[in-house]
C-alpha positions, 0 to 999 in steps of 0.5 A: 748752531741751527745748521748742525741739527741735521747731525742729530738723527745720525748721532741718535741712531749711532748711540742707540746702535751702540747701546743695543750691541752692548746689551746683546754682547752681554747675553752672548756666552763665552766660547770654550777655549778647547772648542776655539782651538779646535775650530782654529786647527780645523780652519788652518788644515783646510787648503786655501786658494793660495796653497794650490799647486801652481800651473805652467803659467805660474812657473814662469819667472816674473820680470823685475819691474823697473817702474818704467813702461817699455814696449817690446821690440817688434823683432824686425 
């Protein structure tokens, strides 16, 4: 049992942090539903990096992976 005393400080810190987050969370006000919907709509309208027009390198069709590594032939 004595060997488990090293767990006491992390457990105490965790419990104190959980209590503080619970207390701090209660003081925080609710966001208006309309404001939340407007924020979501604004975020969805923004262009993400995945939506950019692909360049010439991205238009090349990918080779189907067979799971086996094959070296290309030398063309001799």
